[in-house]
C-alpha positions, 0 to 999 in steps of 0.5 A: 311450104317448107321442106322440113316438116313434122308428120303425124299418124294418118287419120283412118275414117273420114266422112265422105272419104273415097279412094278412086282409080282412073286411067292415067293420061300421058299428055306431056304439057307444054314446057316453059324453061325459065332463065337460070333454071339449070341446074334446078329451081326450088319452087314453092309458091306458084300463083296467077295474077288476073290483073297482070295476066301472068303466072307468078313463079318465085324461083328460089335458087335462081334469084329470080321472080318469073312472070309467064304470059299464059298464051304466048308463054313469054317469060319476064324475069326479074333478078336481084334476089338471093341466088345460089349457083348449085341446086340441092333440092328443096326450096329453102333459098331465095325468093319463094312466095309472092303477093300482089297489092297496091300495084306492087308485087311483094316477094319473100326472100328466104335467104336474106329473111326479107320482104322485097317490093317489086315494080312489075312495070319497070321490073325493078326491086324496091325496098327490102324490109327485114323480117323477124324469122325465115319467111314462107308465105306472104298474103295481103289482107285488104280489110286491114291493109296488112301483109301477113307473112308466115314464119313456121320456124317461129310458129307465127305469122308476122304482120306488116302494115302497108302505108299509102306511100308503099312503106311498111311498118311492123304491125304485130304477130299471131302465134300458130303453134305447130304451124303455120303451113300455107295461108289463104285470105277470105275477104268476104268472111273476114277470115284467114285460114292456115294449117297446123302441120298435122290434122287441123286447119285454123281460122283467124279473124283478120281484124281481132287477129284471134284464132276463132276456130280449129277444124280437123282437115283429114291430113296426117301431114297438112300441106296445100290450101285453096278457097272457093270464096263464093261457095265457102269451100276450103280445100286442104291437101295432104302430103300423103295423098288426100284432099278434103273439102271443108265447109267454112260456113258450118264449123269446117265440116268435111264435105268429102275427101278423096285419096289419089296420088301422093306428095301434094304440096301447093295446089291450084283452083279455078273458081270459074270451072270448079276444078282443083289441081294437084301435083305430087312427086311421090306419085309422079302425077297431076290431078284434075278434080271436079268440085260439085255444089255439094262439095263432093270431089270427083277425079276428072283426070290423072296424068304423069308429072315430073318426079320432083313436082309438088306444086300446081296452079291455074290461070283464067285462060283454061290452063293449069300449070305444074312445076318441074324443079329439077329441070327449072321449068314449068309445064302448061296443060290445057283443061278440056273438062267442062265446069263442075260447079253445078 
C-alpha cells in the first residue's frame, strides 16, 4: 500500500462496532535481520507461501526479495531489483509486492515500473515486463490466467495474461476511481476485492472485469485487506485503527467492527485458526483478533511493536510476523491462542 494517501472523515456509528481494552504484553518476538537491511527497508506487501514454506518479503530500497523459512529462520535473498543506498522512510522504492504463479514468483519493482519474474529454485531474475504506471500490488487470478497489478496513481488495475511458456501479454485495464488500495482474489466466487481510499470496498467479477458491488467498509482511510474464503468473510483494516468483517455472500453486510490501535496497513490472516493479525506504528502495537463463525471479532492479545511498523502476515506453522522497517528486519511471534473459527 502506498504512502501517499487520501483521507476522509471518520464514519461515526457502525453496526457491531466495539472498542475494547486488553492488557498489553511485552514479548519481544524473534528478530530476523535481512541482508542489506540497514539503514532501513520499505516493506509493503508481506506474504506467506505454503508451497515454498517461506515468508515472502519484498524489501524495497534494498533491491531484494527475501524468503524466510519460518522454523529455522534461514533467509534466502534474491538481489537484482532496483535499490537505493539511503532510506528515507515509506515504501516507494524497489520491489514492493510479490505473487506466486506457474512455479514462478512475480515481483513488482516500483522504481523501474516493471513486473519481474523470479525462479525461486535458481534464485535468478527472469524477464522484466514494463507496466503502464507505478505498480502497487500484484495478484494472480487462476480462473483467467491473469496477473492483476494495482496502479493507484492511475486509478486502475492493469492486467497481464500469463502464457503457458511464462510469457506475459497486455490484457486490458480496470478503472477503480479513488483506488485501488489492496487486492485479494476470491477464486471460489469469481471475485476480486479492493478498497477505495475512503469508506468502501468494491467487488469485481474476474471474468467480465466489471465492478459488480460496492460496500461500506467502516474506514475513514481504507488500507489492509484479507479473506476467509470458506466462510466468506472479507476483512477491511483502517489506518485510523478499526477493522471490519464484511459478509461477501450478503451484500457485504458488516458483521462486526473492532477499534483498537492505529496505523494499520498490511494485515495477515490464518484461516486454519480464524485469527487476524495487525500491526500499527502509530499505536506501536500488534494485535491478534479472533473471528467467530458469526463474524464477531474479539481481541485475543495486544503486544508492543516497533514504532514504524505497518504490516503483518501469518504462516502455517503457528507464527505471525511483523515488519520493522527502520531496523530492516522481521519479527516472528508465536500464536499460542486456541483457534477461533467455532
